[in-house]
C-alpha positions as CSV (number, residue, x, y, z in Angstrom):
1,M,-13.2,-36.3,-27.0
2,I,-13.0,-32.6,-26.1
3,K,-12.9,-33.4,-22.4
4,K,-9.8,-35.6,-22.9
5,F,-8.2,-32.9,-25.1
6,F,-8.9,-30.3,-22.4
7,H,-7.4,-32.6,-19.8
8,Y,-4.2,-33.1,-21.8
9,V,-3.8,-29.4,-22.4
10,C,-4.2,-28.8,-18.6
11,V,-1.7,-31.5,-17.9
12,L,0.7,-29.9,-20.3
13,I,0.3,-26.4,-19.0
14,F,0.4,-27.3,-15.3
15,G,3.3,-29.8,-16.0
16,I,5.4,-27.1,-17.6
17,L,4.5,-24.7,-14.7
18,W,5.4,-27.5,-12.2
19,S,8.7,-28.2,-13.9
20,S,9.7,-24.6,-14.1
21,I,8.9,-24.0,-10.4
22,L,10.7,-27.1,-9.4
23,G,13.7,-26.0,-11.5
24,V,13.8,-22.6,-9.8
25,V,13.6,-24.3,-6.4
26,F,16.5,-26.6,-7.3
27,Q,18.5,-23.8,-8.7
28,Q,18.0,-21.7,-5.5
29,L,18.7,-24.7,-3.3
30,F,22.0,-25.4,-5.1
31,F,23.0,-21.8,-4.9
32,W,22.2,-21.6,-1.2
33,V,23.8,-25.0,-0.2
34,Y,26.7,-25.4,-2.7
35,N,27.2,-21.9,-4.0
36,I,26.7,-23.2,-7.6
37,N,24.6,-21.5,-10.3
38,L,23.0,-24.3,-12.3
39,L,22.0,-22.0,-15.1
40,N,25.6,-20.9,-15.9
41,P,27.3,-23.1,-18.6
42,Q,30.7,-22.4,-17.0
43,T,29.6,-24.4,-14.0
44,Y,29.4,-27.5,-16.1
45,Q,32.7,-26.8,-17.7
46,I,34.3,-26.6,-14.2
47,F,32.7,-30.0,-13.3
48,A,34.0,-31.6,-16.5
49,D,37.5,-30.2,-16.0
50,F,37.6,-31.4,-12.4
51,W,36.4,-34.9,-13.4
52,N,38.8,-35.2,-16.3
53,S,41.8,-34.1,-14.2
54,G,41.1,-37.0,-11.9
55,G,39.3,-35.2,-9.1
56,V,37.9,-37.3,-6.2
57,L,34.4,-36.6,-5.0
58,A,33.8,-36.0,-1.3
59,G,30.6,-37.0,0.5
60,K,29.1,-33.5,0.0
61,D,29.8,-33.7,-3.7
62,V,28.2,-37.2,-4.1
63,L,25.1,-35.8,-2.4
64,M,25.1,-32.9,-4.9
65,I,25.3,-35.2,-7.9
66,L,22.6,-37.4,-6.4
67,S,20.3,-34.4,-5.9
68,L,21.0,-33.3,-9.5
69,Q,19.9,-36.7,-10.7
70,L,16.7,-36.6,-8.5
71,Y,15.3,-33.6,-10.5
72,L,13.9,-35.7,-13.3
73,P,12.2,-38.4,-11.2
74,I,10.6,-35.7,-9.0
75,C,9.6,-33.9,-12.1
76,F,8.0,-37.0,-13.7
77,Y,6.3,-37.9,-10.4
78,G,4.7,-34.5,-10.3
79,W,3.5,-34.9,-13.9
80,Y,2.1,-38.3,-13.0
81,K,0.1,-36.8,-10.1
82,L,-1.1,-33.9,-12.4
83,Y,-2.3,-36.4,-14.9
84,H,-4.7,-38.0,-12.4
85,Y,-5.8,-34.7,-10.9
86,K,-9.2,-33.3,-11.6
87,F,-8.4,-29.8,-12.9
88,M,-11.9,-28.3,-12.6
89,R,-11.5,-28.6,-8.8
90,L,-8.4,-26.5,-9.1
91,I,-10.5,-23.8,-10.8
92,T,-13.8,-24.1,-9.0
93,V,-12.8,-24.5,-5.4
94,P,-11.0,-21.1,-5.0
95,L,-13.8,-19.4,-7.0
96,N,-16.5,-20.9,-4.8
97,K,-14.6,-19.8,-1.7
98,I,-14.3,-16.3,-3.0
99,V,-17.9,-16.0,-4.1
100,N,-19.3,-17.6,-0.9
101,S,-17.0,-15.8,1.5
102,G,-19.5,-13.1,2.6
103,L,-22.7,-14.9,1.9
104,D,-22.8,-17.3,4.9
105,D,-24.8,-14.8,7.0
106,Y,-27.4,-14.3,4.3
107,R,-27.9,-17.9,3.3
108,A,-31.4,-19.3,3.5
109,P,-31.8,-22.3,5.9
110,D,-32.1,-25.7,4.4
111,V,-35.7,-26.8,3.7
112,N,-36.8,-30.4,4.4
113,I,-39.3,-31.3,1.7
114,K,-41.0,-33.8,3.9
115,N,-42.1,-31.1,6.3
116,L,-43.7,-28.8,3.7
117,K,-47.5,-28.5,3.7
118,I,-49.1,-28.9,0.4
119,E,-52.2,-26.7,0.4
120,E,-55.2,-27.5,-1.7
121,K,-56.3,-25.1,-4.3
122,K,-58.9,-22.7,-3.0
123,T,-61.7,-21.0,-4.9
124,L,-62.0,-17.2,-5.0
125,E,-64.9,-17.3,-2.6
126,Q,-62.9,-19.3,0.0
127,V,-60.0,-16.9,-0.2
128,V,-62.3,-13.8,0.2
129,Q,-64.1,-15.5,3.2
130,E,-60.8,-16.2,4.9
131,R,-59.6,-12.6,4.5
132,L,-62.9,-11.3,5.9
133,E,-62.6,-13.5,8.9
134,A,-58.9,-12.5,9.4
135,E,-60.0,-8.8,9.3
136,K,-62.8,-9.3,11.8
137,K,-60.4,-11.0,14.2
138,K,-57.9,-8.2,13.8
139,S,-60.4,-5.5,14.4
140,Q,-61.8,-7.3,17.5
141,T,-58.3,-7.7,19.0
142,N,-57.6,-4.0,18.3
143,K,-60.8,-2.9,20.2
144,R,-60.0,-5.3,23.1
145,D,-56.4,-4.1,23.3
146,S,-57.4,-0.4,23.4
147,A,-60.1,-1.1,26.0
148,D,-57.7,-3.0,28.1
149,F,-55.1,-0.3,27.7
150,R,-57.5,2.3,28.9
151,K,-58.5,0.3,31.9
152,K,-54.8,-0.2,32.9
153,I,-54.2,3.6,32.6
154,I,-57.2,4.3,34.8
155,E,-56.0,1.8,37.4
156,Q,-52.5,3.3,37.5
157,I,-53.9,6.8,37.9
158,E,-56.1,5.7,40.8
159,E,-53.2,4.0,42.4
160,N,-51.1,7.1,42.1
161,K,-53.8,9.2,43.7
162,K,-53.7,7.0,46.8
């Protein structure tokens, strides 16, 4: 019930906004093309006087009257489209783009659940044993690395002497 009410309120707000923007566009278009201010009441008095005095409409005038009559159908068509629009997209899409604009570099890669290993629970003794083995391997590689490094230095010194 609340969702429908929210939808109707959004349709009303955005419909009024749509109608006012469309009205401003029509007003500017008429001022630019016909040099007529639609918001001035004297304009309509001039139309009425011209029509009552037996004035004949030219092709440009017929197009003007036709475009005046198209305002309401275009307005209602926009309201119809707004009624079927999902308004949460209107709010969430720009916000998501703003929030995620700088985060693309820092985003974690997607994880496929099928490839994850599920480890068995280990006892404390097993964990300690594994750590001791890892430390032994680490110390052995360090000793080997330093001995290899010393041998290489001695070989280079002997080569330089020759």
